[in-house]
C-alpha positions, 0 to 999 in steps of 0.5 A: 496525462504524465501527471495522472499515471504518475499519481495512479502508480503512486496510489497503488503503491501506497495501497499496497504498502498499507496492506503489507503493513496490516499483514505483517502487524497481523502476524506480529500481533496474535489476535 
């Protein structure tokens, strides 16, 4: 149970980090 919750939190954090990096890159690079 605890492993599942930890895995979910890790996945959520990874998704948030990816989205943040993507937005930062988009702001930096002028498409």
